[in-house]
C-alpha positions as CSV (number, residue, x, y, z in Angstrom):
1,M,0.0,0.0,0.0
2,A,1.2,3.4,-0.9
3,P,-0.2,6.4,1.1
4,R,-1.4,9.4,-0.8
5,E,-2.8,12.7,0.4
6,R,-5.5,14.3,-1.8
7,A,-7.6,17.3,-0.9
8,G,-6.9,16.8,2.8
9,V,-7.8,13.1,2.7
10,S,-5.5,10.2,3.4
11,V,-5.9,7.5,0.8
12,A,-4.0,4.1,0.6
13,Q,-3.5,2.9,-3.0
14,C,-2.5,-0.8,-3.6
15,T,0.6,-1.0,-5.6
16,S,-0.5,-4.2,-7.4
17,C,-4.1,-3.6,-8.3
18,A,-4.2,0.3,-8.0
19,G,-7.3,0.0,-5.8
20,L,-8.0,3.0,-3.5
21,F,-8.8,2.5,0.2
22,L,-10.0,5.2,2.6
23,R,-11.6,5.6,5.9
24,R,-15.3,6.2,6.2
25,L,-14.7,9.7,7.7
26,D,-12.5,10.6,4.7
27,R,-15.2,9.3,2.4
28,G,-17.6,11.8,3.9
29,V,-15.1,14.6,3.4
30,L,-14.8,13.6,-0.4
31,I,-18.6,13.5,-0.7
32,E,-18.9,17.0,0.8
33,A,-16.1,18.3,-1.5
34,E,-17.9,16.7,-4.5
35,N,-21.2,18.4,-3.6
36,D,-19.4,21.8,-3.2
37,W,-17.7,21.3,-6.6
38,H,-21.0,20.6,-8.4
39,L,-22.5,23.7,-6.8
40,S,-19.7,25.9,-7.9
41,S,-19.3,24.5,-11.4
42,G,-22.9,25.0,-12.6
43,P,-23.6,26.0,-16.1
44,S,-22.3,29.4,-17.1
45,T,-24.4,31.0,-19.8
46,Q,-24.3,34.3,-21.6
47,P,-27.4,36.5,-21.7
48,I,-29.3,36.2,-25.0
49,P,-28.5,39.2,-27.3
50,R,-31.1,41.5,-28.4
51,I,-31.9,40.7,-32.1
52,T,-31.4,43.7,-34.4
53,T,-31.7,44.1,-38.2
54,G,-28.4,43.3,-40.0
55,M,-27.2,41.2,-37.1
56,A,-24.5,38.6,-38.0
57,A,-24.6,35.1,-36.6
58,P,-22.5,34.6,-33.5
59,T,-19.2,32.8,-33.8
60,M,-19.0,29.3,-32.5
61,T,-16.5,28.9,-29.6
62,L,-15.0,25.5,-28.6
63,E,-15.4,24.8,-25.0
64,T,-12.5,23.4,-23.2
65,P,-13.1,19.9,-21.7
66,H,-13.4,19.9,-17.9
67,A,-13.5,17.3,-15.3
68,R,-16.9,15.5,-14.8
69,S,-16.5,15.6,-11.0
70,F,-14.3,16.7,-8.1
71,V,-13.1,13.1,-7.6
72,D,-12.3,12.9,-11.4
73,E,-10.0,16.0,-10.9
74,L,-8.3,14.4,-7.9
75,F,-7.7,10.9,-9.3
76,G,-8.3,11.2,-13.1
C-alpha cells in the first residue's frame, strides 16, 4: 500500500491492483467536496443578445473539456 494525500484526505493505494482504500470519515469529506464542486461548477451562460436588423450570426466557440466531478479531478 502506498499512502497518498488528496484534498486533505489520506488514501491508501494498492501497488498491485491500483485500488483505493480510505476511511469512512475521509469518504464523507470527499462526498462534501464533491457536492461543493458541483454547486460551484454549474452552467455558465451568456445573456441572450437582443436581435437587431443586419445582425450577424454569432461565432462558435469551442469549450475546453473539464472534469466531470471533483473526484475525477483528484484521481483522473
